[in-house]
C-alpha positions, -999 to 999 in steps of 0.1 A, spaced: 82 294 -539 118 296 -528 130 266 -508 153 275 -479 164 254 -449 142 235 -426 140 264 -402 137 300 -414 141 330 -391 123 360 -407 131 394 -392 109 424 -403 131 454 -406 121 490 -409 149 514 -398 165 490 -373 201 500 -379 210 502 -342 200 466 -335 196 445 -366 232 434 -369 233 421 -334 199 403 -338 211 386 -370 244 375 -353 225 362 -322 202 341 -343 231 328 -364 248 318 -332 217 300 -318 206 284 -351 237 280 -372 219 258 -398 189 279 -402 182 305 -429 182 341 -415 161 363 -437 157 400 -431 126 416 -447 135 452 -456 102 471 -454 114 503 -471 141 512 -446 157 546 -450 188 538 -429 216 513 -435 199 485 -416 195 462 -446 232 467 -454 242 458 -418 220 428 -419 236 416 -451 271 422 -437 261 401 -407 252 372 -430 215 375 -435 196 372 -468 178 405 -473 145 405 -492 126 437 -500 89 440 -491 74 472 -507 40 471 -490 44 488 -457 35 472 -424 44 442 -403 14 422 -415 24 427 -451 59 414 -442 46 383 -425 22 376 -454 51 379 -478 71 354 -457 43 328 -457 37 333 -495 72 334 -508 93 312 -484 88 274 -482 101 259 -449 91 235 -422 95 259 -393 90 297 -395 103 319 -367 92 356 -367 113 379 -346 114 417 -344 146 434 -353 147 456 -321 165 431 -299 137 433 -273 134 395 -270 166 374 -269 175 350 -296 184 324 -269 146 318 -264 142 305 -299 150 268 -290 120 268 -266 98 283 -293 106 259 -321 106 227 -300 68 222 -300 68 229 -338 95 203 -344 79 176 -323 45 185 -340 27 193 -307 18 229 -319 12 249 -350 19 282 -335 41 290 -304 39 325 -290 63 342 -267 49 353 -233 65 385 -220 38 393 -194 37 363 -170 72 369 -157 66 406 -152 95 415 -175 74 435 -200 57 456 -172 91 463 -156 110 471 -188 84 488 -210 84 525 -206 55 534 -229 23 544 -214 -9 523 -217 9 494 -234 4 471 -204 -33 481 -202 -38 475 -239 -22 441 -238 -43 430 -209 -75 443 -226 -68 424 -257 -60 392 -238 -93 395 -218 -113 401 -250 -98 371 -268 -100 348 -238 -137 357 -231 -147 353 -267 -128 321 -276 -127 303 -242 -89 305 -242 -62 312 -217 -39 335 -237 -13 354 -217 3 376 -243 -17 378 -276 4 407 -290 39 393 -286 57 395 -320 82 367 -312 66 335 -326 72 302 -343 49 286 -369 45 252 -386 44 249 -423 7 238 -420 -2 271 -403 18 292 -428 2 277 -458 -34 274 -445 -41 304 -423 -47 337 -442 -31 369 -429 -52 399 -439 -39 427 -416 -10 450 -428 0 465 -395 9 456 -359 -25 441 -353 -14 411 -373 -3 393 -340 -38 396 -327 -53 384 -360 -31 353 -361 -39 344 -325 -76 346 -332 -74 327 -364 -54 300 -348 -80 297 -320 -109 297 -344 -94 270 -366 -87 249 -335 -50 246 -344 -26 237 -316 -13 268 -298 13 271 -271 29 300 -251 64 300 -238 78 324 -212 105 346 -227 127 373 -214 121 409 -225 142 441 -225 133 475 -237 148 489 -269 184 502 -265 192 539 -268 190 551 -304 163 527 -314 129 543 -319 97 523 -315 75 519 -345 43 512 -325 20 541 -319 1 534 -287 -32 551 -296 -33 546 -334 -21 510 -335 -41 502 -303 -73 513 -321 -64 491 -351 -60 461 -328 -94 467 -313 -109 472 -347 -93 439 -358 -109 421 -329 -143 438 -337 -140 427 -373 -130 391 -366 -157 387 -340 -182 398 -366 -167 373 -391 -160 344 -368 -184 348 -339 -215 362 -356 -239 346 -331 -221 363 -302 -216 396 -321 -251 401 -336 -267 383 -306 -252 408 -282 -265 437 -304 -299 421 -306 -300 417 -268 -292 454 -265 -320 464 -288 -345 441 -271 -337 457 -237 -339 492 -252 -372 483 -269 -386 470 -236 -374 501 -218 -393 522 -243 -423 498 -244 -431 493 -207 -447 528 -204 -468 520 -235 -480 488 -219 -489 505 -187 -509 531 -207 -529 504 -223 -535 486 -190 -547 518 -174 -565 537 -202 -569 512 -231 -548 534 -254 -516 554 -253 -510 591 -260 -473 584 -266 -475 572 -301 -439 582 -311 -426 562 -282 -447 532 -293 -433 534 -328 -398 536 -315 -403 506 -293 -417 486 -322 -389 496 -345 -363 486 -320 -378 452 -316 -379 447 -354 -342 456 -356 -335 432 -328 -353 403 -345 -336 411 -378 -302 410 -361 -310 377 -344 -320 362 -378 -287 374 -393 -268 359 -363 -283 324 -369 -278 326 -407 -242 337 -405 -234 312 -377 -246 284 -399 -225 297 -428 -194 300 -406 -200 264 -393 -200 251 -429 -169 272 -437 -151 256 -407 -159 222 -420 -146 231 -455 -114 245 -439 -109 214 -419 -112 193 -451 -88 216 -469 -62 212 -441 -66 174 -442 -61 174 -480 -31 196 -476 -16 174 -449 -22 143 -471 -5 159 -501 23 173 -481 30 140 -465 31 122 -498 54 148 -513 78 151 -484 78 114 -473 77 92 -504 
């Protein structure tokens, strides 16, 4: 791995020529001792050239998608503090000090920008359904993980080295923010949110986020991670649905037996029995998978402790 400064600002860049030079200069002004790294994700404009002219180190990432870029950062760059910021100049670089402070004082492993609480995102954002989508994702995450997340999809974040080297990033696209939030909550790592300002993209800068397509990917990511990390809730909910459906179909059958001693509705009886068997099977799967996940969490905690011990010995002899 390549060793850069204590703080690395990583800026994913895909056709951000109208804004990338300003973003790099703003972060250089705010963090003069940090390394500014622009991740060129197959840009077809002169954005990477402008970033290099502004003083950033430009690294190419061939696999398309923001998630692929963040995964590359965590794999290839070794630092104490990682800042991920979009290259569209939507969130000001001046907020970076508030983001990295909890990482530097070791009170958080991930610090997320919060664009929603102040109302700035709702006021500035002109794309339909984005506010609705953000609120839906927040409600789903908070209800499933008992959290109080305000803006789970904000791309402006800071991470500790422990997070970067121990939390896997699987998603390739814009759903990566949701994935990292959920993984942080599931692993019980310290997470904080900081109010930040927000402004819409300037003229000439086109958004890369497709409301419907990427929104569906985010919901699919939540669905998948719930299946993987909350199997008792996921399969238990499905089992409850099939139990209720089975009872709905079975009550008329029971009434027939009470009144006549038999039922003429044999297909309905078979359906009710089949639904109950499916429900019991799902409930068994839920308990087995929940036990496996519990054991995996214990192994993960031990791995983090071993990593922390090795890292401390290496960096503080």
